[in-house]
Kinemage of the C-alpha trace (Angstrom):
@kinemage 1
@onewidth
@group {chain A} dominant
@subgroup {mainchain}
@vectorlist {calphas} color= white
{ca met a 1} P -11.461 19.552 -36.043
{ca met a 2} L -14.893 16.846 -35.431
{ca glu a 3} L -15.615 15.137 -38.768
{ca ser a 4} L -18.739 14.891 -40.060
{ca tyr a 5} L -19.732 11.638 -38.569
{ca glu a 6} L -19.318 13.474 -35.858
{ca lys a 7} L -21.253 16.671 -35.951
{ca ser a 8} L -24.707 13.955 -36.738
{ca glu a 9} L -24.017 11.207 -34.682
{ca ile a 10} L -22.904 13.163 -31.422
{ca leu a 11} L -26.687 13.464 -30.019
{ca thr a 12} L -26.894 9.863 -30.833
{ca arg a 13} L -24.007 8.429 -28.608
{ca pro a 14} L -24.579 7.014 -25.460
{ca pro a 15} L -23.368 9.314 -23.598
{ca asn a 16} L -20.715 7.853 -21.993
{ca val a 17} L -19.260 7.840 -25.688
{ca tyr a 18} L -18.663 11.057 -26.222
{ca arg a 19} L -17.639 12.065 -23.227
{ca gln a 20} L -15.226 9.259 -22.692
{ca thr a 21} L -13.444 9.641 -26.068
{ca leu a 22} L -13.802 13.633 -27.843
{ca asn a 23} L -12.703 16.543 -26.423
{ca val a 24} L -15.240 18.146 -23.588
{ca asp a 25} L -15.100 21.915 -24.810
{ca asn a 26} L -16.041 21.106 -28.095
{ca met a 27} L -18.889 18.952 -26.015
{ca ile a 28} L -20.132 22.133 -24.840
{ca lys a 29} L -19.831 23.920 -27.599
{ca val a 30} L -21.949 21.390 -29.934
{ca cys a 31} L -24.267 21.796 -27.045
{ca thr a 32} L -25.039 25.390 -27.132
{ca lys a 33} L -25.012 25.407 -30.894
{ca lys a 34} L -27.450 22.577 -30.963
{ca leu a 35} L -29.821 23.897 -27.687
{ca leu a 36} L -29.437 27.915 -30.059
{ca glu a 37} L -31.709 26.244 -32.579
{ca asp a 38} L -34.251 24.243 -29.511
{ca pro a 39} L -34.172 24.838 -26.311
{ca arg a 40} L -35.707 22.156 -24.920
{ca his a 41} L -33.539 19.315 -25.907
{ca lys a 42} L -32.762 17.026 -23.427
{ca lys a 43} L -29.702 15.052 -24.299
{ca ala a 44} L -27.721 18.178 -25.060
{ca leu a 45} L -28.888 19.557 -21.641
{ca phe a 46} L -28.081 16.706 -20.371
{ca ile a 47} L -24.075 16.281 -22.410
{ca arg a 48} L -23.903 19.429 -21.660
{ca ala a 49} L -24.455 19.386 -17.410
{ca ser a 50} L -22.529 16.630 -17.237
{ca ser a 51} L -19.355 18.424 -19.759
{ca his a 52} L -19.386 20.959 -17.328
{ca leu a 53} L -18.910 18.801 -14.225
{ca lys a 54} L -17.044 17.317 -15.669
{ca lys a 55} L -14.398 20.677 -16.317
{ca gly a 56} L -15.416 21.534 -12.737
{ca asn a 57} L -17.594 24.307 -14.586
{ca phe a 58} L -20.382 23.434 -11.257
{ca gln a 59} L -22.517 25.970 -11.790
{ca ala a 60} L -23.047 26.155 -14.728
{ca ser a 61} L -23.900 21.809 -14.481
{ca ile a 62} L -25.969 22.730 -12.012
{ca lys a 63} L -28.399 25.741 -14.265
{ca asp a 64} L -27.999 22.673 -16.653
{ca cys a 65} L -29.787 19.883 -14.848
{ca asn a 66} L -32.139 22.927 -12.952
{ca gln a 67} L -33.567 23.650 -17.026
{ca leu a 68} L -33.055 19.848 -17.563
{ca met a 69} L -35.372 19.273 -14.190
{ca leu a 70} L -38.223 21.815 -15.011
{ca leu a 71} L -38.224 19.593 -18.970
{ca asp a 72} L -38.505 16.245 -17.157
{ca asp a 73} L -38.537 16.406 -12.918
{ca gln a 74} L -38.090 12.594 -13.163
{ca asn a 75} L -34.217 12.692 -15.366
{ca ala a 76} L -32.268 10.652 -12.793
{ca gly a 77} L -29.271 11.127 -14.204
{ca ala a 78} L -30.309 15.233 -13.656
{ca phe a 79} L -30.153 14.850 -9.946
{ca tyr a 80} L -27.610 12.659 -10.099
{ca val a 81} L -25.191 14.632 -11.932
{ca arg a 82} L -26.354 17.558 -9.965
{ca gly a 83} L -25.429 16.336 -6.679
{ca cys a 84} L -22.322 15.310 -7.737
{ca ala a 85} L -21.823 19.302 -8.734
{ca tyr a 86} L -23.218 20.350 -5.413
{ca glu a 87} L -20.520 17.435 -3.703
{ca lys a 88} L -18.377 18.560 -6.171
{ca leu a 89} L -19.098 22.453 -4.124
{ca asn a 90} L -18.683 21.304 -0.341
{ca met a 91} L -23.290 21.663 -0.881
{ca thr a 92} L -23.128 17.648 1.310
{ca glu a 93} L -27.046 18.855 2.317
{ca asn a 94} L -28.121 19.315 -1.446
{ca ser a 95} L -26.162 16.293 -2.609
{ca ile a 96} L -28.053 14.322 -0.313
{ca asn a 97} L -31.157 14.933 -1.755
{ca asp a 98} L -30.196 14.974 -4.972
{ca phe a 99} L -29.299 11.281 -4.818
{ca thr a 100} L -32.113 10.512 -2.972
{ca ser a 101} L -33.888 11.279 -5.910
{ca val a 102} L -32.285 9.868 -8.107
{ca leu a 103} L -32.475 6.247 -5.937
{ca ser a 104} L -36.916 7.407 -5.253
{ca ile a 105} L -36.805 7.993 -9.490
{ca asp a 106} L -34.411 4.713 -9.927
{ca pro a 107} L -33.436 2.369 -6.484
{ca asn a 108} L -30.824 0.253 -8.623
{ca his a 109} L -28.933 3.900 -9.382
{ca ile a 110} L -25.942 2.017 -8.233
{ca asn a 111} L -23.820 5.191 -8.194
{ca ala a 112} L -25.950 7.925 -7.054
{ca ala a 113} L -26.259 4.883 -3.547
{ca tyr a 114} L -21.834 4.936 -3.613
{ca ala a 115} L -22.542 8.967 -3.375
{ca arg a 116} L -24.903 8.985 -1.349
{ca gly a 117} L -23.261 6.804 1.282
{ca ala a 118} L -20.049 8.986 0.384
{ca cys a 119} L -21.904 12.815 1.083
{ca glu a 120} L -22.606 10.421 4.547
{ca asn a 121} L -19.979 9.398 5.565
{ca lys a 122} L -18.927 12.465 5.504
{ca arg a 123} L -21.071 14.105 7.382
{ca gly a 124} L -20.140 11.221 10.184
{ca asn a 125} L -23.091 10.104 9.659
{ca phe a 126} L -21.288 6.095 9.399
{ca ala a 127} L -24.307 3.983 10.503
{ca lys a 128} L -25.554 5.582 7.127
{ca ala a 129} L -22.982 5.274 4.646
{ca ile a 130} L -23.152 1.721 5.775
{ca glu a 131} L -26.420 1.334 4.386
{ca asp a 132} L -26.086 3.471 1.599
{ca tyr a 133} L -22.897 0.670 0.507
{ca asn a 134} L -24.325 -2.062 1.582
{ca met a 135} L -27.536 -1.378 -1.071
{ca ala a 136} L -24.545 -0.187 -3.498
{ca leu a 137} L -23.359 -3.607 -3.375
{ca ala a 138} L -26.712 -5.302 -3.186
{ca ile a 139} L -26.977 -3.574 -6.695
{ca asp a 140} L -24.061 -4.164 -7.885
């Protein structure tokens, strides 16, 4: 059971903090409750999408990312999480498209550069993979 301070602070913490320290199932429940109150709550959508991804609920993660992108089509985090979900579903082309979108929104998104490189490597596009890995290393 969550402490009362956790309930009040859960949606104000940086996303990586609660994903690392709290129960993912509980995060999904908290975010779902918040979204019932406010279906346009961007942070709750992002947290729930990320939590679904961590739990392996890839379609649910994609659905939340799609909803978030309707509210904010420049949300690099939503494109990144959706790209990761697509990658887990072996939808490599979709992943590459999303990671490319992330990098057009935020050229310094190191994880997107590495992830796109991994997808290109998976497709056998080794030259493109090396370009992406070099880009990521330059950012890092």
